[in-house]
C-alpha positions in Angstrom: 11.4 154.1 -106.4 13.9 156.8 -105.0 17.2 155.6 -106.5 19.2 153.1 -104.8 22.6 152.7 -105.1 23.6 149.7 -104.2 27.0 147.2 -104.6 27.5 144.3 -107.1 26.6 141.6 -104.4 22.9 143.6 -104.6 21.7 143.8 -107.3 19.7 141.2 -108.1 17.9 141.7 -104.7 17.9 145.4 -105.9 16.2 145.0 -109.3 13.4 142.7 -107.1 12.7 145.6 -104.8 12.1 148.0 -107.3 9.9 145.7 -109.4 7.5 145.0 -106.3 7.9 148.6 -105.4 6.9 150.3 -108.5 5.3 147.1 -110.8 7.8 148.5 -113.6 10.5 147.5 -115.0 13.3 149.3 -113.3 16.6 150.7 -114.6 20.0 150.0 -113.7 23.2 152.7 -114.5 26.7 151.9 -113.8 28.0 154.3 -110.9 30.7 156.1 -112.8 33.7 158.0 -111.1 32.3 161.5 -110.2 28.5 159.9 -108.7 30.4 158.1 -106.2 31.4 160.0 -103.8 31.6 157.4 -100.9 28.4 156.7 -101.7 27.4 153.2 -99.8 25.2 150.0 -101.3 21.6 150.7 -99.7 21.8 146.9 -98.2 25.2 146.7 -96.8 28.1 149.1 -96.1 30.1 148.3 -99.6 30.9 150.8 -102.1 28.0 151.3 -104.7 28.6 150.0 -107.9 25.1 150.2 -109.6 22.3 153.1 -109.0 18.7 151.3 -109.7 15.3 153.1 -110.5 12.8 152.7 -111.8 11.9 154.2 -116.0 9.2 156.7 -114.2 12.3 158.3 -111.8 12.9 161.6 -112.5 16.2 161.6 -111.3 17.6 159.2 -114.1 
C-alpha cells in the first residue's frame, strides 16, 4: 500500500482501506511538522494529520 495522508475525520476509513487492500495490519503515524508541507487528506481537502501505511511498506 502506498502511504496515505489523511485527516482526523477519515482515519478510520483509511485504516479499513489498508486492511482491505493488503490483508495486513496497517500502521498509523502522526504527521510531523516537517512532513506536513501542505499535504491534504486523500479523501478530502483538509490538512492531513496522519500517515497510514502497512507494515510491509518500505516508506515508513
